[in-house]
C-alpha positions as CSV (number, residue, x, y, z in Angstrom):
1,M,104.8,134.7,94.7
2,E,102.0,134.1,92.2
3,K,100.9,130.5,91.7
4,P,101.1,129.0,88.2
5,K,97.9,128.9,86.1
6,L,97.4,126.6,83.0
7,I,94.8,127.5,80.4
8,Y,93.7,125.1,77.7
9,T,91.2,126.1,75.0
10,T,89.9,123.8,72.4
11,F,87.1,123.9,69.8
12,I,85.0,120.7,69.5
13,R,82.4,119.7,67.0
14,S,79.9,119.0,69.8
15,T,77.1,120.5,71.8
16,P,77.4,122.0,75.3
17,K,75.2,119.1,76.7
18,K,77.4,116.3,75.1
19,T,80.6,118.1,76.2
20,W,79.2,118.4,79.8
21,E,78.3,114.7,79.8
22,A,81.8,113.8,78.6
23,I,83.2,115.6,81.6
24,T,80.7,114.5,84.3
25,N,79.3,111.1,83.2
26,P,81.5,108.1,84.0
27,K,79.9,106.2,81.1
28,F,81.6,108.7,78.7
29,T,84.7,109.7,80.7
30,R,86.1,106.1,80.8
31,Q,85.9,106.0,76.9
32,Y,88.5,108.8,76.4
33,W,90.4,108.9,79.7
34,A,92.0,105.4,79.7
35,G,89.2,103.8,81.6
36,M,89.2,106.5,84.4
37,V,86.0,108.1,85.6
38,N,84.8,111.2,87.3
39,V,82.3,110.5,90.0
40,S,80.1,112.9,92.0
41,D,76.5,114.1,92.3
42,W,77.9,117.4,91.0
43,N,76.2,119.5,93.6
44,P,78.2,122.5,95.1
45,G,79.8,121.3,98.3
46,S,79.8,117.6,97.2
47,Q,83.0,115.6,96.9
48,W,84.2,114.4,93.5
49,E,86.7,111.7,92.6
50,H,88.8,110.8,89.5
51,L,89.1,107.0,89.8
52,N,91.2,104.6,87.8
53,P,89.7,101.3,86.5
54,D,90.6,99.6,89.8
55,K,88.5,102.2,91.6
56,E,91.6,103.8,93.2
57,V,91.3,107.6,93.7
58,W,93.9,109.5,91.6
59,V,92.5,112.9,92.2
60,M,89.8,114.3,94.5
61,G,88.2,117.5,95.6
62,E,85.0,119.4,96.1
63,V,82.5,120.8,93.7
64,L,82.8,124.5,94.1
65,E,80.4,125.6,91.3
66,C,78.1,123.8,89.0
67,D,76.1,125.4,86.2
68,P,75.3,122.7,83.6
69,P,76.1,122.8,80.8
70,K,78.2,125.9,81.0
71,R,80.5,126.0,84.0
72,L,82.0,123.6,86.5
73,V,84.6,124.6,89.2
74,L,86.4,121.9,91.2
75,S,89.0,121.9,93.9
76,W,91.7,119.4,92.8
77,A,94.1,117.5,95.0
78,D,96.2,114.3,95.1
79,P,94.7,112.1,97.9
80,D,98.3,111.5,99.1
81,D,99.0,115.2,99.4
82,L,95.8,117.0,100.2
83,K,97.7,120.2,101.2
84,D,98.6,120.7,97.5
85,K,95.2,121.8,96.5
86,S,94.4,123.7,93.2
87,V,91.3,124.7,91.3
88,V,90.0,123.6,87.9
89,T,87.4,125.5,86.0
90,F,85.6,124.1,82.9
91,E,83.8,126.7,80.8
92,I,81.7,125.5,77.8
93,E,80.6,128.2,75.3
94,K,78.1,127.3,72.6
95,L,79.2,128.3,69.1
96,K,77.5,127.7,65.7
97,G,78.0,123.9,65.2
98,S,80.6,123.5,67.9
99,V,81.7,124.5,71.4
100,C,84.6,126.3,72.9
101,L,85.9,124.5,75.9
102,T,88.3,126.4,78.2
103,V,89.9,124.5,81.1
104,T,91.8,126.7,83.6
105,H,93.9,124.9,86.2
106,D,94.8,127.6,88.8
107,K,96.5,127.9,92.1
108,L,99.1,125.3,91.4
109,K,102.3,125.2,93.4
110,A,105.4,126.1,91.4
111,G,107.6,123.1,90.8
112,S,105.1,120.6,92.4
113,K,104.5,117.1,91.3
114,M,100.9,118.1,90.6
115,L,102.0,120.9,88.2
116,R,104.2,118.4,86.3
117,G,101.5,115.8,86.2
118,V,98.7,118.1,84.9
119,S,101.0,119.8,82.4
120,W,101.3,116.4,80.8
121,G,97.8,115.2,81.5
122,W,95.5,118.0,80.4
123,P,96.7,118.2,76.8
124,R,96.4,114.4,76.4
125,G,93.0,114.1,78.2
126,L,91.4,117.1,76.4
127,S,92.7,115.9,73.0
128,S,91.3,112.5,73.7
129,M,87.9,114.0,74.8
130,K,87.8,116.1,71.6
131,S,88.5,113.0,69.5
132,F,85.9,111.0,71.4
133,L,83.2,113.6,70.9
134,E,83.9,114.1,67.2
135,T,84.6,110.5,66.2
136,G,83.2,108.2,69.0
137,K,86.7,107.0,69.8
138,G,89.2,108.5,72.3
139,L,93.0,108.4,72.0
140,N,95.5,106.2,73.9
141,I,96.5,109.0,76.3
142,F,99.4,106.9,77.8
143,A,101.0,106.2,74.4
144,R,104.7,106.9,74.1
145,N,107.2,106.5,71.3
């Protein structure tokens, strides 16, 4: 059975360098991802972690590929269920006056908690990142009616 794949594409009034920094630099990530940060040295083979403001690991994995500011590939797992591992690829394409950011989350388990979580999380996180890069202010990604 083929594993689910989610693909999100957004166009952002930004540069590849600023978009890369928004993904990899904790100083920027916390401003659009509800205080959460991505931490790593971003070298292939290195560990990376997505930490909440209390420094608890929400997601973790390994840096599989890193080609700044164009492509970043990460393994992705919940620290409480390391067997449920998937892969996330960020691709940044330079356009005139903007970038095209494509995020592909692949090798997800059908019906898994991870699939449900990222299906909700990616649209919110990427929308907030776009707002942050274009206006200097992210969205409240946990807002509900």
